[in-house]
N, CA and C atoms as an extended XYZ file, in Angstrom:
456
Properties=species:S:1:pos:R:3:atomname:S:1:resname:S:1:resid:I:1 pbc="F F F"
N       217.776      348.840      157.194 N   UNK     1
C       217.847      349.502      158.474 CA  UNK     1
C       216.903      350.711      158.448 C   UNK     1
N       216.174      350.892      159.533 N   UNK     2
C       215.309      352.055      159.686 CA  UNK     2
C       215.956      352.973      160.711 C   UNK     2
N       216.034      354.239      160.387 N   UNK     3
C       216.626      355.209      161.299 CA  UNK     3
C       215.895      356.537      161.148 C   UNK     3
N       216.176      357.451      162.062 N   UNK     4
C       215.642      358.797      161.925 CA  UNK     4
C       216.323      359.470      160.727 C   UNK     4
N       215.551      360.249      160.004 N   UNK     5
C       216.097      360.971      158.872 CA  UNK     5
C       216.920      362.161      159.320 C   UNK     5
N       217.758      362.626      158.416 N   UNK     6
C       218.587      363.803      158.658 CA  UNK     6
C       218.464      364.735      157.447 C   UNK     6
N       219.003      365.925      157.588 N   UNK     7
C       218.985      366.876      156.473 CA  UNK     7
C       219.740      366.320      155.267 C   UNK     7
N       220.742      365.492      155.500 N   UNK     8
C       221.506      364.911      154.404 CA  UNK     8
C       220.674      363.934      153.572 C   UNK     8
N       219.570      363.455      154.109 N   UNK     9
C       218.706      362.507      153.397 CA  UNK     9
C       217.729      363.190      152.443 C   UNK     9
N       217.595      364.495      152.531 N   UNK    10
C       216.570      365.199      151.754 CA  UNK    10
C       216.689      364.942      150.252 C   UNK    10
N       217.867      365.022      149.627 N   UNK    11
C       217.911      364.761      148.176 CA  UNK    11
C       217.396      363.371      147.792 C   UNK    11
N       217.745      362.356      148.549 N   UNK    12
C       217.259      361.007      148.248 CA  UNK    12
C       215.752      360.910      148.464 C   UNK    12
N       215.246      361.554      149.513 N   UNK    13
C       213.805      361.555      149.768 CA  UNK    13
C       213.060      362.243      148.633 C   UNK    13
N       213.613      363.336      148.134 N   UNK    14
C       212.981      364.042      147.016 CA  UNK    14
C       212.937      363.156      145.769 C   UNK    14
N       214.007      362.442      145.512 N   UNK    15
C       214.048      361.569      144.329 CA  UNK    15
C       213.004      360.458      144.442 C   UNK    15
N       212.898      359.851      145.614 N   UNK    16
C       211.907      358.791      145.824 CA  UNK    16
C       210.491      359.370      145.747 C   UNK    16
N       210.286      360.483      146.402 N   UNK    17
C       208.971      361.122      146.365 CA  UNK    17
C       208.554      361.493      144.961 C   UNK    17
N       209.466      362.020      144.190 N   UNK    18
C       209.164      362.400      142.804 CA  UNK    18
C       208.748      361.180      141.997 C   UNK    18
N       209.436      360.073      142.215 N   UNK    19
C       209.122      358.830      141.511 CA  UNK    19
C       207.715      358.340      141.869 C   UNK    19
N       207.380      358.367      143.141 N   UNK    20
C       206.065      357.905      143.589 CA  UNK    20
C       204.968      358.847      143.090 C   UNK    20
N       205.189      360.139      143.220 N   UNK    21
C       204.184      361.117      142.792 CA  UNK    21
C       203.932      361.014      141.287 C   UNK    21
N       204.973      360.758      140.513 N   UNK    22
C       204.810      360.636      139.064 CA  UNK    22
C       203.920      359.443      138.705 C   UNK    22
N       203.918      358.420      139.528 N   UNK    23
C       203.104      357.229      139.270 CA  UNK    23
C       201.709      357.328      139.876 C   UNK    23
N       201.501      358.261      140.787 N   UNK    24
C       200.229      358.362      141.514 CA  UNK    24
C       199.081      358.644      140.557 C   UNK    24
N       198.026      357.864      140.709 N   UNK    25
C       196.862      358.000      139.838 CA  UNK    25
C       195.924      359.106      140.300 C   UNK    25
N       196.040      359.511      141.537 N   UNK    26
C       195.097      360.498      142.081 CA  UNK    26
C       195.680      361.905      142.147 C   UNK    26
N       196.920      362.064      141.742 N   UNK    27
C       197.555      363.377      141.813 CA  UNK    27
C       197.831      363.896      140.413 C   UNK    27
N       197.318      365.050      140.119 N   UNK    28
C       197.532      365.668      138.824 CA  UNK    28
C       198.410      366.903      139.019 C   UNK    28
N       199.579      366.677      139.595 N   UNK    29
C       200.496      367.779      139.844 CA  UNK    29
C       201.919      367.242      139.896 C   UNK    29
N       202.851      368.154      139.762 N   UNK    30
C       204.260      367.790      139.837 CA  UNK    30
C       204.829      368.247      141.162 C   UNK    30
N       205.887      367.594      141.562 N   UNK    31
C       206.558      367.979      142.799 CA  UNK    31
C       207.292      369.299      142.609 C   UNK    31
N       207.135      370.176      143.580 N   UNK    32
C       207.932      371.395      143.662 CA  UNK    32
C       209.077      371.043      144.616 C   UNK    32
N       210.285      370.824      144.104 N   UNK    33
C       211.362      370.349      144.965 CA  UNK    33
C       211.719      371.300      146.100 C   UNK    33
N       211.600      372.595      145.876 N   UNK    34
C       211.904      373.553      146.944 CA  UNK    34
C       210.884      373.459      148.070 C   UNK    34
N       209.620      373.392      147.698 N   UNK    35
C       208.559      373.262      148.695 CA  UNK    35
C       208.670      371.927      149.433 C   UNK    35
N       208.920      370.859      148.688 N   UNK    36
C       209.043      369.538      149.315 CA  UNK    36
C       210.229      369.512      150.284 C   UNK    36
N       211.357      370.071      149.880 N   UNK    37
C       212.530      370.102      150.765 CA  UNK    37
C       212.243      370.927      152.014 C   UNK    37
N       211.553      372.051      151.840 N   UNK    38
C       211.201      372.879      153.000 CA  UNK    38
C       210.274      372.112      153.953 C   UNK    38
N       209.308      371.377      153.400 N   UNK    39
C       208.399      370.588      154.231 CA  UNK    39
C       209.160      369.518      155.006 C   UNK    39
N       210.093      368.855      154.355 N   UNK    40
C       210.896      367.828      155.033 CA  UNK    40
C       211.751      368.470      156.125 C   UNK    40
N       212.380      369.605      155.825 N   UNK    41
C       213.183      370.289      156.845 CA  UNK    41
C       212.332      370.672      158.052 C   UNK    41
N       211.128      371.178      157.796 N   UNK    42
C       210.231      371.527      158.901 CA  UNK    42
C       209.888      370.297      159.725 C   UNK    42
N       209.633      369.183      159.062 N   UNK    43
C       209.310      367.950      159.785 CA  UNK    43
C       210.503      367.475      160.613 C   UNK    43
N       211.697      367.594      160.069 N   UNK    44
C       212.900      367.181      160.801 CA  UNK    44
C       213.096      368.007      162.066 C   UNK    44
N       212.632      369.243      162.050 N   UNK    45
C       212.866      370.161      163.163 CA  UNK    45
C       211.670      370.349      164.094 C   UNK    45
N       210.544      369.742      163.788 N   UNK    46
C       209.317      369.967      164.562 CA  UNK    46
C       209.153      368.880      165.618 C   UNK    46
N       208.823      369.285      166.826 N   UNK    47
C       208.707      368.307      167.919 CA  UNK    47
C       207.518      367.365      167.775 C   UNK    47
N       206.531      367.727      166.970 N   UNK    48
C       205.365      366.858      166.763 CA  UNK    48
C       205.483      366.010      165.492 C   UNK    48
N       206.644      366.034      164.875 N   UNK    49
C       206.878      365.259      163.657 CA  UNK    49
C       208.061      364.316      163.868 C   UNK    49
N       208.124      363.329      163.017 N   UNK    50
C       209.292      362.447      162.970 CA  UNK    50
C       209.490      362.031      161.522 C   UNK    50
N       210.729      361.873      161.141 N   UNK    51
C       211.057      361.416      159.802 CA  UNK    51
C       211.883      360.150      159.947 C   UNK    51
N       211.386      359.085      159.348 N   UNK    52
C       212.083      357.802      159.361 CA  UNK    52
C       212.510      357.481      157.942 C   UNK    52
N       213.700      356.926      157.796 N   UNK    53
C       214.158      356.499      156.479 CA  UNK    53
C       214.545      355.033      156.526 C   UNK    53
N       214.298      354.369      155.410 N   UNK    54
C       214.761      352.990      155.219 CA  UNK    54
C       216.037      353.077      154.400 C   UNK    54
N       217.045      352.378      154.871 N   UNK    55
C       218.343      352.426      154.208 CA  UNK    55
C       218.796      351.000      153.906 C   UNK    55
N       219.259      350.804      152.678 N   UNK    56
C       219.833      349.512      152.276 CA  UNK    56
C       221.148      349.798      151.578 C   UNK    56
N       222.181      349.098      151.975 N   UNK    57
C       223.516      349.246      151.381 CA  UNK    57
C       223.948      350.710      151.337 C   UNK    57
N       223.613      351.461      152.398 N   UNK    58
C       224.043      352.846      152.495 CA  UNK    58
C       223.221      353.839      151.706 C   UNK    58
N       222.115      353.386      151.100 N   UNK    59
C       221.275      354.268      150.292 CA  UNK    59
C       219.867      354.331      150.866 C   UNK    59
N       219.301      355.534      150.890 N   UNK    60
C       217.916      355.709      151.323 CA  UNK    60
C       217.020      355.140      150.236 C   UNK    60
N       216.114      354.216      150.633 N   UNK    61
C       215.223      353.574      149.670 CA  UNK    61
C       213.747      353.824      149.994 C   UNK    61
N       213.485      354.512      151.106 N   UNK    62
C       212.112      354.827      151.468 CA  UNK    62
C       212.087      355.760      152.657 C   UNK    62
N       210.917      356.369      152.883 N   UNK    63
C       210.800      357.265      154.032 CA  UNK    63
C       209.352      357.367      154.482 C   UNK    63
N       209.201      357.780      155.712 N   UNK    64
C       207.891      357.973      156.343 CA  UNK    64
C       207.972      359.269      157.136 C   UNK    64
N       207.145      360.234      156.790 N   UNK    65
C       207.076      361.485      157.549 CA  UNK    65
C       205.838      361.405      158.426 C   UNK    65
N       206.049      361.340      159.723 N   UNK    66
C       204.963      361.191      160.687 CA  UNK    66
C       204.658      362.521      161.356 C   UNK    66
N       203.416      362.670      161.737 N   UNK    67
C       203.035      363.847      162.522 CA  UNK    67
C       201.988      363.447      163.539 C   UNK    67
N       201.989      364.157      164.638 N   UNK    68
C       200.970      363.955      165.656 CA  UNK    68
C       200.315      365.291      165.954 C   UNK    68
N       199.064      365.210      166.347 N   UNK    69
C       198.328      366.393      166.754 CA  UNK    69
C       197.150      365.921      167.590 C   UNK    69
N       196.441      366.859      168.148 N   UNK    70
C       195.244      366.453      168.866 CA  UNK    70
C       194.038      366.699      167.976 C   UNK    70
N       193.015      365.870      168.190 N   UNK    71
C       191.781      366.061      167.437 CA  UNK    71
C       191.251      367.468      167.693 C   UNK    71
N       190.557      368.018      166.761 N   UNK    72
C       190.030      369.373      166.901 CA  UNK    72
C       188.991      369.466      168.003 C   UNK    72
N       188.443      368.330      168.400 N   UNK    73
C       187.341      368.301      169.360 CA  UNK    73
C       187.723      367.688      170.704 C   UNK    73
N       189.001      367.319      170.870 N   UNK    74
C       189.399      366.583      172.065 CA  UNK    74
C       190.881      366.808      172.342 C   UNK    74
N       191.279      366.527      173.570 N   UNK    75
C       192.704      366.592      173.910 CA  UNK    75
C       193.425      365.290      173.562 C   UNK    75
N       192.691      364.345      173.027 N   UNK    76
C       193.263      363.075      172.594 CA  UNK    76
C       194.104      363.296      171.339 C   UNK    76
N       195.271      362.688      171.318 N   UNK    77
C       196.178      362.832      170.183 CA  UNK    77
C       196.027      361.683      169.192 C   UNK    77
N       196.316      362.003      167.937 N   UNK    78
C       196.369      360.998      166.884 CA  UNK    78
C       197.654      361.222      166.101 C   UNK    78
N       198.016      360.230      165.317 N   UNK    79
C       199.181      360.354      164.437 CA  UNK    79
C       198.783      359.916      163.038 C   UNK    79
N       199.440      360.505      162.070 N   UNK    80
C       199.206      360.177      160.677 CA  UNK    80
C       200.505      360.390      159.903 C   UNK    80
N       200.438      360.178      158.615 N   UNK    81
C       201.623      360.409      157.790 CA  UNK    81
C       201.404      361.590      156.865 C   UNK    81
N       202.453      362.353      156.681 N   UNK    82
C       202.461      363.375      155.627 CA  UNK    82
C       202.910      362.733      154.324 C   UNK    82
N       203.771      361.745      154.433 N   UNK    83
C       204.256      361.022      153.259 CA  UNK    83
C       204.781      359.662      153.695 C   UNK    83
N       204.501      358.662      152.885 N   UNK    84
C       204.995      357.299      153.093 CA  UNK    84
C       205.367      356.799      151.708 C   UNK    84
N       206.646      356.897      151.373 N   UNK    85
C       207.114      356.578      150.026 CA  UNK    85
C       208.267      355.583      150.087 C   UNK    85
N       208.184      354.580      149.238 N   UNK    86
C       209.236      353.578      149.148 CA  UNK    86
C       209.522      353.336      147.667 C   UNK    86
N       210.790      353.234      147.326 N   UNK    87
C       211.157      352.909      145.942 CA  UNK    87
C       210.508      351.584      145.562 C   UNK    87
N       209.944      351.498      144.364 N   UNK    88
C       209.251      350.262      143.965 CA  UNK    88
C       210.091      349.003      144.116 C   UNK    88
N       211.371      349.097      143.849 N   UNK    89
C       212.227      347.908      143.943 CA  UNK    89
C       212.582      347.537      145.389 C   UNK    89
N       212.167      348.364      146.338 N   UNK    90
C       212.446      348.099      147.755 CA  UNK    90
C       211.167      348.129      148.584 C   UNK    90
N       210.062      347.714      147.993 N   UNK    91
C       208.773      347.740      148.702 CA  UNK    91
C       208.795      346.923      149.991 C   UNK    91
N       209.717      345.969      150.066 N   UNK    92
C       209.820      345.153      151.288 CA  UNK    92
C       210.171      345.993      152.513 C   UNK    92
N       210.645      347.206      152.305 N   UNK    93
C       211.010      348.073      153.427 CA  UNK    93
C       209.803      348.784      154.043 C   UNK    93
N       208.668      348.757      153.359 N   UNK    94
C       207.472      349.433      153.872 CA  UNK    94
C       207.067      348.886      155.234 C   UNK    94
N       207.140      347.582      155.408 N   UNK    95
C       206.733      346.988      156.687 CA  UNK    95
C       207.593      347.523      157.829 C   UNK    95
N       208.875      347.700      157.581 N   UNK    96
C       209.782      348.163      158.643 CA  UNK    96
C       209.535      349.637      158.963 C   UNK    96
N       209.245      350.426      157.946 N   UNK    97
C       208.899      351.833      158.187 CA  UNK    97
C       207.597      351.936      158.978 C   UNK    97
N       206.606      351.133      158.610 N   UNK    98
C       205.334      351.143      159.334 CA  UNK    98
C       205.535      350.739      160.787 C   UNK    98
N       206.289      349.697      161.016 N   UNK    99
C       206.538      349.242      162.400 CA  UNK    99
C       207.251      350.313      163.212 C   UNK    99
N       208.173      351.027      162.595 N   UNK   100
C       208.882      352.092      163.323 CA  UNK   100
C       207.919      353.228      163.660 C   UNK   100
N       207.032      353.558      162.737 N   UNK   101
C       206.012      354.574      163.000 CA  UNK   101
C       205.110      354.147      164.158 C   UNK   101
N       204.662      352.919      164.153 N   UNK   102
C       203.794      352.426      165.236 CA  UNK   102
C       204.532      352.492      166.568 C   UNK   102
N       205.796      352.097      166.569 N   UNK   103
C       206.586      352.169      167.814 CA  UNK   103
C       206.728      353.615      168.288 C   UNK   103
N       206.938      354.538      167.361 N   UNK   104
C       207.014      355.962      167.702 CA  UNK   104
C       205.714      356.409      168.345 C   UNK   104
N       204.592      355.988      167.798 N   UNK   105
C       203.288      356.337      168.374 CA  UNK   105
C       203.179      355.810      169.798 C   UNK   105
N       203.588      354.575      170.007 N   UNK   106
C       203.526      353.988      171.349 CA  UNK   106
C       204.447      354.719      172.313 C   UNK   106
N       205.644      355.064      171.862 N   UNK   107
C       206.589      355.796      172.706 CA  UNK   107
C       206.044      357.155      173.130 C   UNK   107
N       205.225      357.760      172.283 N   UNK   108
C       204.655      359.075      172.559 CA  UNK   108
C       203.233      358.995      173.115 C   UNK   108
N       202.820      357.800      173.463 N   UNK   109
C       201.487      357.557      174.047 CA  UNK   109
C       200.363      358.119      173.188 C   UNK   109
N       200.517      357.960      171.904 N   UNK   110
C       199.483      358.367      170.952 CA  UNK   110
C       198.514      357.203      170.824 C   UNK   110
N       197.254      357.480      171.093 N   UNK   111
C       196.283      356.388      171.165 CA  UNK   111
C       195.565      356.097      169.851 C   UNK   111
N       195.662      356.977      168.889 N   UNK   112
C       194.967      356.770      167.613 CA  UNK   112
C       195.936      356.952      166.450 C   UNK   112
N       195.855      356.041      165.502 N   UNK   113
C       196.619      356.148      164.256 CA  UNK   113
C       195.614      356.224      163.121 C   UNK   113
N       195.832      357.172      162.222 N   UNK   114
C       194.990      357.308      161.042 CA  UNK   114
C       195.883      357.395      159.816 C   UNK   114
N       195.826      356.367      158.976 N   UNK   115
C       196.610      356.340      157.752 CA  UNK   115
C       195.675      356.158      156.564 C   UNK   115
N       195.919      356.889      155.524 N   UNK   116
C       195.108      356.771      154.320 CA  UNK   116
C       195.937      356.231      153.167 C   UNK   116
N       195.249      355.895      152.118 N   UNK   117
C       195.882      355.460      150.872 CA  UNK   117
C       195.375      356.404      149.792 C   UNK   117
N       196.174      357.393      149.448 N   UNK   118
C       195.661      358.448      148.579 CA  UNK   118
C       196.317      358.526      147.202 C   UNK   118
N       197.271      357.663      146.900 N   UNK   119
C       197.958      357.775      145.612 CA  UNK   119
C       197.259      357.017      144.491 C   UNK   119
N       196.411      356.057      144.855 N   UNK   120
C       195.791      355.218      143.835 CA  UNK   120
C       196.728      354.147      143.315 C   UNK   120
N       197.853      353.939      143.963 N   UNK   121
C       198.829      352.950      143.505 CA  UNK   121
C       198.609      351.559      144.086 C   UNK   121
N       197.752      351.438      145.060 N   UNK   122
C       197.569      350.155      145.753 CA  UNK   122
C       196.369      349.397      145.192 C   UNK   122
N       196.392      349.129      143.899 N   UNK   123
C       195.244      348.488      143.256 CA  UNK   123
C       195.043      347.048      143.717 C   UNK   123
N       196.092      346.405      144.201 N   UNK   124
C       195.980      345.023      144.663 CA  UNK   124
C       195.672      344.936      146.156 C   UNK   124
N       195.639      346.063      146.842 N   UNK   125
C       195.291      346.073      148.260 CA  UNK   125
C       196.396      345.656      149.207 C   UNK   125
N       197.632      345.608      148.736 N   UNK   126
C       198.734      345.152      149.607 CA  UNK   126
C       198.978      346.087      150.783 C   UNK   126
N       198.897      347.401      150.545 N   UNK   127
C       199.147      348.340      151.637 CA  UNK   127
C       198.055      348.231      152.684 C   UNK   127
N       196.814      348.124      152.249 N   UNK   128
C       195.709      347.930      153.187 CA  UNK   128
C       195.884      346.651      153.990 C   UNK   128
N       196.328      345.591      153.342 N   UNK   129
C       196.582      344.324      154.050 CA  UNK   129
C       197.717      344.487      155.058 C   UNK   129
N       198.743      345.238      154.684 N   UNK   130
C       199.850      345.513      155.601 CA  UNK   130
C       199.338      346.257      156.826 C   UNK   130
N       198.535      347.290      156.613 N   UNK   131
C       197.982      348.060      157.727 CA  UNK   131
C       197.130      347.156      158.622 C   UNK   131
N       196.276      346.360      158.018 N   UNK   132
C       195.409      345.470      158.795 CA  UNK   132
C       196.210      344.438      159.575 C   UNK   132
N       197.296      343.942      158.997 N   UNK   133
C       198.153      342.975      159.693 CA  UNK   133
C       198.814      343.590      160.923 C   UNK   133
N       198.842      344.916      160.979 N   UNK   134
C       199.436      345.616      162.116 CA  UNK   134
C       198.387      346.265      163.012 C   UNK   134
N       197.157      345.784      162.897 N   UNK   135
C       196.112      346.192      163.823 CA  UNK   135
C       195.250      347.361      163.400 C   UNK   135
N       195.512      347.962      162.247 N   UNK   136
C       194.671      349.061      161.776 CA  UNK   136
C       193.432      348.474      161.108 C   UNK   136
N       192.350      349.198      161.191 N   UNK   137
C       191.093      348.757      160.588 CA  UNK   137
C       190.613      349.813      159.599 C   UNK   137
N       190.022      349.348      158.511 N   UNK   138
C       189.474      350.261      157.520 CA  UNK   138
C       188.321      351.030      158.140 C   UNK   138
N       188.386      352.355      158.053 N   UNK   139
C       187.368      353.206      158.683 CA  UNK   139
C       187.014      354.356      157.748 C   UNK   139
N       186.465      354.032      156.608 N   UNK   140
C       186.083      355.084      155.675 CA  UNK   140
C       186.838      354.959      154.374 C   UNK   140
N       187.031      356.056      153.717 N   UNK   141
C       187.725      356.051      152.444 CA  UNK   141
C       188.150      357.443      152.063 C   UNK   141
N       188.847      357.538      150.974 N   UNK   142
C       189.290      358.821      150.461 CA  UNK   142
C       188.643      359.010      149.104 C   UNK   142
N       188.018      360.148      148.922 N   UNK   143
C       187.419      360.501      147.650 CA  UNK   143
C       188.230      361.650      147.082 C   UNK   143
N       188.459      361.611      145.791 N   UNK   144
C       189.361      362.577      145.188 CA  UNK   144
C       188.807      363.096      143.866 C   UNK   144
N       189.122      364.320      143.572 N   UNK   145
C       188.864      364.897      142.261 CA  UNK   145
C       189.940      365.938      142.005 C   UNK   145
N       190.078      366.325      140.780 N   UNK   146
C       191.057      367.347      140.404 CA  UNK   146
C       190.352      368.379      139.554 C   UNK   146
N       190.488      369.633      139.930 N   UNK   147
C       189.934      370.731      139.161 CA  UNK   147
C       191.026      371.359      138.325 C   UNK   147
N       190.646      372.014      137.276 N   UNK   148
C       191.569      372.784      136.465 CA  UNK   148
C       192.273      373.783      137.393 C   UNK   148
N       193.563      373.946      137.245 N   UNK   149
C       194.322      374.835      138.131 CA  UNK   149
C       193.830      376.278      138.073 C   UNK   149
N       193.126      376.649      137.037 N   UNK   150
C       192.597      377.997      136.922 CA  UNK   150
C       191.287      378.170      137.664 C   UNK   150
N       190.667      377.052      138.076 N   UNK   151
C       189.370      377.127      138.769 CA  UNK   151
C       189.565      377.716      140.161 C   UNK   151
N       188.553      378.403      140.620 N   UNK   152
C       188.634      378.978      141.974 CA  UNK   152
C       187.564      378.403      142.852 C   UNK   152
């Protein structure tokens, strides 16, 4: 079941997020649980954000934090994700979270969706195939590097 997230879901979201971040090949950092919880709370309370959770057998197994804004150069709005995390054993829930996000965009008359793949976990291209199956098209890429935390 996909539903809107609540403040009670934050601990489960943090656990799932921590698991995904620990596996991410492009992130050389650890989750700050206080900062992550604050970000989720802000998203839950912000009118331009939405938080969706996937629930199976009464347990949160994935989440999608959506945000909308207007392009810096236009009054046209776009939507993207701040986080899209699903427990590895429940990857089948990703499609339902994506569909709920797309429906949210349509309900809010958002004409552009921009989603990236930034964790480096999609080596087989399944997430890209999922996005393409739902009408998204590849439009660029993400380039990443990590500097020593002491670098300025």
